[in-house]
C-alpha positions in Angstrom: 108.6 76.1 108.5 110.5 78.6 109.3 111.1 82.4 107.4 113.9 84.8 107.8 113.5 86.5 111.1 111.0 89.9 110.3 111.4 92.6 112.9 109.4 95.6 111.5 111.4 99.2 112.8 109.7 101.5 115.3 109.3 103.9 113.1 108.3 103.1 109.6 108.8 106.5 107.8 110.6 107.3 104.9 109.4 110.8 104.1 110.5 112.4 100.3 109.5 116.5 100.2 106.4 117.0 99.1 107.2 119.0 96.1 108.8 115.8 94.6 107.3 115.2 91.1 107.6 112.0 91.5 105.0 110.2 94.4 103.8 106.4 93.8 100.3 106.3 93.7 99.4 103.1 95.9 95.7 102.5 94.9 95.7 101.0 92.5 97.3 98.1 90.2 98.8 100.6 88.0 101.0 102.0 90.2 101.1 105.6 88.9 104.9 107.3 89.9 104.2 110.6 88.2 101.7 112.2 90.9 102.4 115.3 92.2 100.7 116.1 95.4 100.6 118.7 98.3 99.8 119.0 102.3 96.1 119.5 103.3 94.4 119.8 106.2 92.6 116.3 105.2 96.6 115.0 104.6 97.3 115.2 101.3 95.9 117.0 97.7 96.5 115.3 94.8 97.5 118.2 92.5 98.0 116.4 88.9 97.6 114.5 86.9 94.2 113.8 87.3 92.6 110.5 88.9 89.2 109.7 90.8 90.6 107.2 92.8 93.8 108.5 93.6 91.8 112.1 94.3 89.3 110.1 96.9 92.4 108.0 98.9 95.1 110.5 99.1 92.7 112.2 101.5 93.7 110.3 105.2 93.2 111.2 108.5 96.6 112.1 110.6 94.9 110.5 113.1 92.9 107.9 114.1 91.5 105.8 117.7 91.7 102.4 118.5 88.5 100.7 120.0 87.4 97.5 121.8 83.5 97.2 121.1 83.2 100.5 119.8 84.9 102.6 123.0 87.8 104.3 122.7 91.2 103.0 124.0 94.4 102.7 124.0 96.8 101.4 121.1 98.4 98.6 123.6 94.9 97.7 125.0 93.8 97.2 121.8 96.5 94.8 120.7 96.7 93.1 123.5 92.9 92.2 123.1 93.4 91.3 119.6 96.4 88.9 120.8 93.7 87.4 123.5 91.1 87.1 120.7 93.3 86.1 117.9 95.2 83.2 120.3 92.0 81.6 121.6 90.9 80.4 118.1 91.3 77.4 116.9 91.5 78.3 113.4 91.7 82.3 112.5 91.2 83.1 109.6 93.7 86.5 108.8 92.1 88.4 105.4 92.1 91.5 103.3 95.5 91.7 103.4 94.9 95.4 101.8 98.8 97.0 102.5 102.8 96.7 101.3 104.9 94.3 101.2 106.4 94.5 104.6 102.4 94.1 105.8 102.1 91.3 103.9 105.3 88.9 105.6 104.2 90.0 109.1 100.2 89.0 108.4 102.1 85.0 106.9 104.5 85.9 109.8 101.7 85.7 112.5 99.5 83.6 110.2 102.1 80.8 110.6 102.1 80.7 114.6 98.6 81.0 115.0 98.2 77.9 112.3 95.9 80.4 110.6 94.6 81.0 106.6 95.1 83.7 104.3 93.2 85.0 102.0 93.1 88.8 100.1 89.9 90.6 100.0 90.0 90.1 96.0 91.2 86.5 96.5 87.6 85.3 94.1 88.8 87.2 91.1 93.2 86.3 91.9 91.7 82.1 92.1 89.5 82.9 88.4 93.3 83.6 87.1 95.7 80.8 89.2 92.7 78.0 88.5 93.8 79.0 83.9 97.8 80.0 84.9 98.1 76.3 87.0 95.9 74.4 84.3 97.8 75.4 81.3 100.1 78.3 81.9 100.0 81.8 79.9 101.9 84.2 77.6 101.3 87.9 79.4 102.8 91.1 78.6 103.8 94.5 80.7 103.1 97.4 80.8 105.4 99.1 78.9 105.3 96.5 76.2 101.9 97.2 75.7 102.5 101.0 75.8 105.5 100.2 73.1 104.5 97.5 71.0 101.1 96.8 70.9 98.8 97.8 67.8 95.7 95.7 68.7 94.0 95.8 72.6 91.0 93.6 72.9 89.5 94.1 75.6 87.9 91.1 76.8 84.6 91.8 79.7 85.8 95.0 80.5 86.4 98.9 79.5 89.4 99.2 82.1 87.2 101.9 83.9 88.7 100.4 86.9 92.3 101.6 86.6 91.2 105.4 86.1 94.9 106.2 83.8 95.3 102.6 81.5 95.0 104.4 78.8 96.5 107.3 79.5 99.6 105.6 80.4 99.6 102.3 78.1 97.5 103.0 75.3 97.7 107.2 74.5 102.4 107.9 74.4 103.5 107.6 71.7 106.2 104.7 71.6 109.7 104.7 72.0 110.2 102.2 68.8 108.4 104.6 66.0 105.1 105.4 65.1 102.4 103.2 66.3 98.9 103.0 65.1 96.5 101.2 67.2 92.9 99.6 67.4 91.1 98.7 69.9 88.7 96.3 70.2 86.0 96.4 73.2 84.3 92.6 73.7 80.7 93.4 75.8 81.2 96.6 76.9 80.5 99.9 75.2 83.0 101.5 73.0 82.0 104.9 74.2 83.3 104.2 77.9 86.9 104.5 75.9 88.7 108.1 75.7 88.9 109.5 72.1 93.1 109.2 71.7 95.1 110.3 68.7 95.9 107.4 66.5 94.0 104.9 68.4 90.4 103.7 66.2 87.9 101.9 69.0 85.1 99.8 67.6 83.3 97.2 69.7 80.6 93.9 69.6 78.1 92.7 71.6 78.8 89.5 73.3 77.9 88.6 76.9 80.8 88.5 79.5 79.4 84.9 80.3 79.7 84.0 76.4 83.4 84.9 75.6 84.1 81.6 76.0 82.1 80.4 73.5 83.2 82.9 71.6 87.0 82.1 72.2 86.2 78.3 71.5 84.8 79.5 67.9 87.5 81.3 66.9 90.5 78.7 68.6 88.7 76.1 66.0 88.6 78.5 63.2 92.8 79.5 63.4 93.0 75.7 63.4 91.2 75.0 60.3 88.3 73.1 62.3 84.8 73.8 60.2 82.4 75.2 63.2 79.0 75.2 61.2 77.8 78.2 63.2 74.7 79.5 62.5 74.4 83.0 61.6 75.9 84.5 65.4 78.3 83.4 68.1 77.4 83.9 71.4 75.1 86.8 70.1 77.7 88.2 67.5 77.1 88.5 63.7 79.3 85.3 62.4 81.1 87.8 59.5 82.0 89.9 62.3 83.5 86.9 64.4 85.4 86.1 61.2 86.3 90.6 60.5 88.0 90.1 64.4 90.1 87.0 63.6 91.3 88.3 60.4 92.6 91.8 62.4 94.2 89.3 65.3 95.5 87.4 62.6 97.1 90.7 61.0 98.2 92.3 64.1 102.2 92.7 64.8 101.6 92.6 68.6 98.1 91.9 69.9 97.1 92.1 73.7 94.3 90.6 74.7 92.9 92.4 78.1 90.7 90.9 81.2 90.4 91.6 84.1 88.7 88.8 86.4 87.0 90.6 88.9 84.7 91.8 86.0 84.3 88.1 85.3 81.7 87.5 87.9 79.7 84.4 87.2 79.9 80.3 87.5 83.2 79.1 86.3 84.6 82.1 84.8 88.1 80.8 85.3 87.2 78.5 82.4 86.9 81.9 79.9 89.9 82.9 81.1 91.7 79.4 80.6 90.0 79.8 76.4 91.0 83.5 76.2 94.8 82.1 77.4 94.3 79.2 75.0 93.4 81.7 71.7 96.7 84.2 72.6 98.7 80.6 72.2 97.3 79.8 69.2 97.4 83.0 67.9 101.4 82.9 68.1 101.4 79.9 65.8 101.2 83.0 63.0 102.1 85.9 65.0 103.1 87.6 68.5 100.5 87.9 71.0 100.1 88.5 74.8 97.9 88.3 77.6 97.5 91.5 80.4 95.2 90.7 83.3 94.3 93.3 85.4 94.6 93.1 88.7 96.5 94.8 92.2 94.1 97.0 93.4 94.6 96.9 97.7 98.0 95.0 97.5 96.5 91.8 95.8 99.7 91.8 93.3 101.6 91.9 96.4 100.2 89.6 98.1 100.1 86.4 96.4 103.4 87.3 95.2 104.8 87.1 98.9 102.9 84.6 100.5 104.4 82.1 97.1 108.0 83.4 98.0 107.6 82.6 101.7 105.1 79.1 101.2 105.9 77.9 97.8 101.7 78.5 97.2 99.2 81.3 96.8 96.9 82.5 98.7 94.2 80.3 100.2 96.5 78.7 101.8 96.3 77.1 105.1 99.3 76.7 107.8 99.6 73.4 109.9 101.6 71.1 112.0 102.7 69.4 108.2 103.4 73.0 106.8 101.5 75.6 103.9 98.2 73.8 102.7 96.9 75.0 100.1 93.7 74.3 98.8 91.7 77.0 96.6 87.9 76.0 96.7 87.8 75.6 100.2 90.4 78.4 101.5 87.6 81.1 100.4 87.1 83.9 102.4 83.3 83.8 101.9 82.8 79.9 102.2 85.3 79.6 105.8 83.0 82.6 107.3 79.4 80.9 106.2 80.4 77.8 106.8 81.5 78.5 110.1 85.1 76.5 109.3 87.0 79.8 111.1 86.4 81.0 114.4 87.9 84.6 114.6 88.6 87.3 111.7 91.2 89.7 111.4 90.4 92.0 108.7 93.3 94.4 107.0 92.5 97.4 104.9 94.4 99.8 104.6 94.2 101.7 101.0 90.3 101.8 101.0 88.1 103.1 103.7 85.4 101.2 101.7 86.6 97.8 102.0 85.0 96.8 105.1 85.2 92.7 106.6 82.5 90.8 105.2 79.6 89.6 107.8 81.3 87.3 110.5 79.5 85.4 113.1 83.0 84.9 114.6 84.3 87.2 116.7 86.6 90.1 114.6 89.8 92.3 114.4 90.2 95.1 111.9 93.4 96.9 110.7 92.1 99.7 109.0 92.4 103.5 108.2 91.3 105.8 110.3 88.6 107.1 108.2 86.8 103.6 108.1 83.1 103.0 109.1 81.1 100.3 109.8 78.0 98.6 109.9 78.7 96.6 112.5 81.1 97.5 114.7 84.1 94.5 115.1 85.6 93.5 118.5 88.6 94.8 117.8 89.0 98.2 115.3 93.3 99.8 115.5 93.8 102.8 113.1 96.8 102.0 110.8 99.0 104.8 108.8 97.9 103.7 105.0 101.3 103.2 102.8 102.2 105.1 100.2 100.7 108.2 102.0 101.6 108.5 105.4 104.6 105.3 105.7 107.1 104.1 102.5 107.1 100.3 101.7 106.9 98.9 98.6 104.0 97.2 95.9 104.0 94.6 93.0 102.9 96.6 90.1 99.8 94.3 88.8 102.1 92.9 85.9 104.3 91.3 88.3 107.4 92.3 86.5 108.5 95.3 89.3 108.3 96.5 92.6 108.1 100.3 93.0 108.9 102.1 96.6 106.4 103.7 98.0 107.7 106.8 100.0 105.3 108.9 102.6 104.6 112.3 101.7 102.9 113.2 104.8 103.7 111.1 107.5 102.0 110.2 110.5 102.0 109.2 114.3 99.7 106.1 113.5 102.0 102.8 113.4 101.9 100.7 110.0 100.5 97.3 109.4 104.1 95.7 110.0 103.9 97.2 113.2 100.7 96.7 115.1 100.8 92.9 113.7 104.3 92.8 115.3 103.2 94.0 118.8 100.4 91.8 118.5 102.4 88.6 117.8 104.7 89.7 120.9 101.7 89.6 122.7 101.0 86.3 121.3 104.0 85.0 122.5 104.7 86.6 125.6 100.9 84.7 126.4 102.3 81.4 124.9 105.1 81.4 126.9 
């Protein structure tokens, strides 16, 4: 399969003045674009607004050391060793994919050359959403629509705490279209975890995440006018509270059902998500409702977008002689490593040093942040620049409607993921010749 030729520049830096108030944060799917940062000894310090995740991850070392078997080597030596290891594999796995879009394109190009499989570190969560979407489609909204129109927000199995500024950015601000009174209902989480906001009331229903599908099924039946013949409770929630919630959902002018597939971690959670998106469809018979799947951390939305436009399939796709092969049940990272169906691992994690590769019996190459630490050292480690801190690029926001530019407030001599992968591919090509 032929793609447009990809030639990453040798210098992938496009710094802007550090005093700029419009730095975009690459460290979660919200891609907040209002950050102010300053240079510090540890790289960059977040000045405002407060965000614990950004504060931790903006502190990036300027330098790093490439390693082979734990011993320091040059970048060229590390890339040569990685090329030998990967080109000698019958089926390598290119996983993690924690990088920007340019890195994703380079990773897919290398996977095609090697006949490898691609999957993101959050592939299991992504798969739950893809199953629901592929089985029947869904009706989803954008962060801007939530901010300006949503009067009822139902959080299903999440309190959105993995996105520290979600409420500040999407719920607390005043609507551009006039006064808006909001109500938040938390299904399965404590209402106390939701910040206090003017004009926003918060309540919760005690339901286990693994029983949300049961709750949504009964609510759909009630919407359809079907007698459910339920007892005193539904999925552990008093029936009267379920009826009250359903009445509020019917009365909403613009309701949004929010979930995070990563937190719905139980068997067949994709069916729970499918039940949720079908409930949204049913509510639209009488009023206006949308879903909002939270995600986008570690570049997972961008990875899925890039793979789809390059191959026609989402991630968990293998490059074979006949063309790309999409097998989401077979090509998950954990399964491939456990069964030994891949014989080399290339792990990419440029955003978060804690996103280290899973345990693997096969040889491994890691492209990661300079401050990444390992319980077991990989065969080859190559430190890379962090997108949005040390080199420019762009990422897709979690709602997949915009791609936002990343700047480089603290340019580094470290190469970006795309540069390293281009060097490795060049050495693979040379070896093949």
